[in-house]
N, C-alpha and C positions, 0 to 999 in steps of 0.2 A: 377185265378189259372194258366192261361197261362203265365202271367208275372212271377209268382213264379217259374214255370218250366224253363222258359227261363233264369232267373237269376241263378237257380241251374245248368243248363247246362253250362252257361258261367263260373261259379265258378269252376266246375269240369274241364272244358277245361283249365282254367288258372292254376289250381293246377297241372294238368297233364303236362302242358308246363313247369312249374317251376321244377317239379321232373326230367323230361327228360333233361332240361338244366343243372341241377346240376350234373346229370350223365355225360353229355357231358363235363362239366367243369372238372370233375375228370380225364377223359381220355385225354382231351386237355392239361391239365397241364403235364401229363405224356408224351404226344407227344411233347410238347414244350421242356421239359428237354431232351428228346431223340434227337431231331433235333439240339438243341443247343450243345449237346455233340458231335455229328458227325461234326457239323460246326467247333468246336474247337479241332477236331481230338482226341476225347476221347469217352469213353462209357458213356451213360446215366444210369439211374436206371435200373438194371437188376437182382437184388437179390430177391426181395419180390414177390413171385408168379412166374408164367411162364413168362419169359422175362420182369419181373418187372411190370406186369399188375396191381398188387395190391398195388403198392407203394403209389399212391395217397390216397387210403383208409387207409393205415397204417399211413400216415402223418396226415390225418383227425382225426384218433383215438388219436394220440399223442397230437394234438393241443387241443382237447376237454378235455383230462384228465389233462392237465396242468392248474394250477390256481394260483392266488395270494391271500394272506391273505387280507381281505377287508380293514383293516386299513392301509395297505401299498400300496394301489393302488393310483398311481399318476394321477387320473382322477376325473372329476367332473360329475355332472348330465348332463351337456351339451354334454359331450362326448358320454354318453349312448343314449341320445336323437338323436344325429347326426348319430350314428350307426343304430338306429331304422329307422331313416329317409332314410338312404342309403338302408336298406333292403326293406322299403316301395317302394322306387324308383325302385328297381330291380323287385319287385312283379308287379309294374305298367307296366314295360316293358313286363313282361310275359302276362299281361292282354291285352295290345295292340297287342302283337304277336298272341295270341289265338283268339282275336276278328276277325282278318282277315280270319282265316281258320275255324272258327266256324260258319260262315254264317251270322254274324252280320256286318253291315256296318255303318260307320259314315262319314258324309260329312266333318267333321272336324278332321279326324284322324291325319293328318299331324300337325295340331295345337296342339292336345293333346300330340303328340310326342315331340314338342318343350317345352310344359309345363313340362313334365317329365325330359327332358334334363336340363331344368333350375334349377331343384332341386339339381343337382350335386354340383354346387358351394357352396350352403348353407351347404350341408352335409359335404363336405370336410373342409370347414372353421370351422364348429363346432367340427369336429373330432380333428383337430389340436389345436384349441383354448381351448378345454376342457381338454387337456392333461397336462397343467401346465409346459410345456417345451418349451424353446425358439426355438429349432430346429423344433419341431413339428409345432409351430405357424408359423414360417417363411415358412416351406414347404406348409402349408395349405393356406397361403396368396398367395404364388406364384401360386399354383395349381388352386385356386378358381378364381383368376384374369385371368389366362390363359383360364380357362373354360368359363368365361364371354366373353373374347375376341373372342373366336371362336364360341360362340353361335350366334354372329352376322353373321358369315359365314353360319351357319346352317339355320338361318332365311332367308338369301338371296337365298339359294338353295331351300328351301321349297317354297318360293314365285315364283321362276322360275318354279318349278314343278307344282305349282298351275296354272301358265299361260299356261303350256303345256297341262295339263289335263282339265282345265276349272273348277276344283274344288279341294278340299283338301282331297278327298277320295282316299286312297291308293289301294282300290280294283281295280281301273282302271289300275294301274300299274301291278298288279298281274295277269291280264288276257291276257296280250300280251307281245311280245318281242319288247321293245322300242329301245334299243341300243342308249340311250341318250348320252353315252360316246363319240360317234363319232361326235356329234353336239357340246357338251360342254366339251371338254377335260380339259380346265382350271378349271372348277368347280369341275370336278372329282378329280384332283390332290389336290386342296385345301380342298376338303371334306376329302380326305385321311389324310391330315395333321391335320385337326380338329378332325378326328376320333381317331388318336393317342393321341392327347392332352386330349380329353374328357375321354378316357379310361385310362389315366395316364400311357402311355407306352413310352418306349425309341423311339426317342430321346427327347420326351417332358414330361418325368416323373418328373416334377418339385416338385411334392409332396413328392416323396421318395428320389430321387437323391442318389442312392445306392453307387455311386463312391465317393460321397462327405461325406456322413454320414453313420451311421450304418444301419438305415432304414428310417429315416426322419419322415414322417407323422405318421406312426403307431408304433413309437418306444416304446410307453408306453402301448401297447395293447398285450394281450395274449389270450389264449384259445378261447372262443366263439366269443368275439368281433373281434379279429384278423382274425378268420375264416370267419366272415361275410364280413369284409373289403376285404379279399383276394378273396372270391368267387364272390362277387358282381362285382369286377373289371373284372373277366373273363366272367361273364354273360353279362356285357355290351359289351364286345368284340364280342360275338356271335350276339347280337342284332344289333350292328352297322354293322357287316359284312352282315347280312341279309338285313338291310335297304339299305345299299350301293348297293348291288346286285339288289334289286328291283328298286331303283331310276335310276340307270345308265345302266342296262342291261335288265331288265324285270324279271317278276316273274313266268315264265312258265317252269315247268318240270325241265329237267336236267340242263338247262343253269343257273337257280337260284342256284342249289346245287353246281355246279361247281365253280361259282364265289364266293359263300359264303365260300367254302373251300379255294379258292384262297386268299381271304381277311384274313382268319384266319392264313394262312401260312405267309401272309404279315406281320402280327403282330410279328410273331416269327423271320422272316428275319430282320425286322427293329431293334429288340432287339439285335440280334447277330452282326449286321453290322454297323449301323449308330451311330456316336458319338453324345453326347448331345449338343444341340444348346444353345448358350448363351441366357439368358432370355430376355435381352433388345433387342437383335437382333430379337428374335421371335416376340415380341410384336410390334416392329417397322415394321417388315415385314407385319404383319397383317393389321395395320391401314394405311400404306402407299401404299401397292401394292395389297393386296387381294381385297379390296373394289373396286379398279379400274377394276380388272378382272371381278367382279360380275356386275358392271355397264355395261361393254362391253357385258357380257352375256345376260343381260336384253334386250339390243338393238338387239342382235342376235335373241332372242326368239320373240320379237315383230315384227321384220322384216320378 
């Protein structure tokens, strides 16, 4: 009976986390459009509701109401499976997030986080491959290989955190102010680069490449599948902002919320400011230089 109650409590906590994150995604999209507008010396959304506060909900309603005739959809069963896999991955992020604050601890939390991160490459590859379009396929291949490339960086950072903590339990990071950033600034910078790549954001949005194509990876998607792809990307941005704050600054009180908000604004700033990096330069930088920085960081932690 106790196990059933614990499972129900965890399920409700995860469901509440998912709902709150979706609400956060709606307002974060609005904030992103507003900030991008002011950075480009123009106004953002300001017509729907008070100061445009309901613009995201109007866009959601528009996306859900649009549909394609089933016989004219240029997608296969693989594309639907990959969209469901991406939604499952986002729900898994919510479970990992809620576990930390629901009182349940796992000595392998960081390893489970790597497992969920590893699903990104498969879901993106299936989304593009199942679209029957060469541009979608090329975008998915570039994005999935970039994701695999920086998963090696995530593994190195997780192992370094395991050496610092003595375990892979994230609850130890949430109880104190660690400020690991001042000890391992190189790891922090490379983690930010990998965070942008994993979340498919500029300047590493190789799946979409909006300046090259119409939309890239999600060109053949509309209504609910497109909404899932769009929302899951922003949910990943929040989760990675939270994980980055916990890893490098600590998870206590105001310092966690401040740096989490800082990383969310960093996503917007990078989209408005940074140019897209050429793909071969990006991969070469990872395998030639990033691994050397991580090896040096291992020696710093061990000493």
